[in-house]
C-alpha positions in Angstrom: -35.1 42.5 17.8 -34.5 39.9 20.5 -33.1 42.6 22.8 -36.3 44.6 22.1 -38.5 41.7 23.3 -39.4 39.8 20.1 -39.4 36.0 20.4 -36.9 33.9 18.5 -39.8 32.5 16.5 -40.9 36.0 15.4 -37.5 37.0 14.3 -36.8 33.7 12.6 -40.0 34.1 10.5 -39.6 37.8 9.8 -35.9 37.5 8.6 -36.1 33.9 7.3 -32.9 32.9 9.2 -32.0 30.1 11.6 -32.1 30.4 15.4 -28.3 30.0 15.5 -27.9 33.0 13.3 -30.1 35.1 15.7 -28.1 33.8 18.7 -24.8 34.7 17.1 -25.8 38.3 16.5 -27.5 38.6 19.9 -24.3 37.5 21.6 -22.3 39.9 19.5 -24.5 42.8 20.6 -24.4 41.7 24.3 -20.7 41.1 24.5 -19.4 43.8 22.2 -22.2 46.4 22.2 -24.8 47.3 19.6 -22.3 49.4 17.8 -20.4 46.2 16.9 -23.3 45.3 14.6 -22.6 48.2 12.3 -21.5 47.3 8.8 -17.7 47.3 8.7 -17.3 46.8 5.0 -15.4 49.7 3.5 -15.7 48.8 -0.2 -13.0 47.7 -2.6 -10.1 49.6 -3.9 -10.7 50.9 -7.4 -9.0 49.3 -10.3 -7.3 52.4 -11.6 -5.2 55.0 -9.8 -6.1 58.7 -10.4 -3.1 59.3 -12.6 -3.9 56.1 -14.7 -7.4 57.3 -15.1 -6.2 60.6 -16.4 -3.9 58.9 -18.9 -6.8 56.8 -20.1 -9.0 59.9 -20.6 -6.2 61.6 -22.5 -5.8 58.5 -24.7 -9.6 58.4 -25.3 -9.6 62.0 -26.4 -6.8 61.4 -28.8 -8.7 58.7 -30.7 -10.4 59.5 -33.9 -12.3 56.2 -34.4 -13.0 54.2 -31.3 -15.1 51.1 -30.5 -15.9 49.9 -27.0 -13.7 46.8 -27.7 -10.8 49.2 -28.4 -11.1 50.7 -25.0 -11.5 47.2 -23.4 -8.4 45.9 -25.2 -6.4 49.0 -24.3 -7.2 48.7 -20.6 -6.4 45.1 -20.5 -3.1 45.4 -22.3 -1.9 48.6 -20.6 -3.3 48.3 -17.1 -4.3 44.7 -16.8 -7.9 45.8 -16.0 -11.1 44.1 -17.1 -14.3 45.6 -15.7 -17.1 43.3 -14.8 -19.7 45.6 -16.3 -19.7 47.6 -19.5 -21.0 50.5 -17.4 -17.5 51.1 -16.1 -16.3 51.6 -19.7 -19.2 53.9 -20.5 -18.4 56.0 -17.4 -14.8 56.5 -18.7 -16.1 57.5 -22.1 -18.5 59.9 -20.6 -15.8 61.4 -18.3 -13.5 61.9 -21.4 -16.4 63.7 -23.2 -16.5 61.0 -25.9 -20.0 60.6 -27.2 -21.4 57.2 -27.9 -21.7 58.1 -31.6 -18.0 58.8 -31.7 -17.3 55.3 -30.4 -19.3 53.7 -33.2 -17.6 52.7 -36.5 -18.6 55.1 -39.2 -20.8 53.8 -41.9 -19.3 53.6 -45.3 -22.6 54.4 -47.2 
């Protein structure tokens, strides 16, 4: 924005950042080119290798009665993996073709 002619004040108000932050990135662009401003983050490595994931899916398919906590315990004990979000566990269940109902304890009524 600065290189396009906007004032420091305009950029500061628009982005809610300090002048030093603007100067830092302006200098980065001037000395290393605008391409250097591109996001360099490549993401994190997955917790499970492809072969481990396949083993887990096979294990899931072999279970008759399964709760989410069973899967959580299995992953922690066997692979030392604890996901931050339950969605990661649900994704494994879905990939294994295990329905949510199958993962519920059966009622004894």
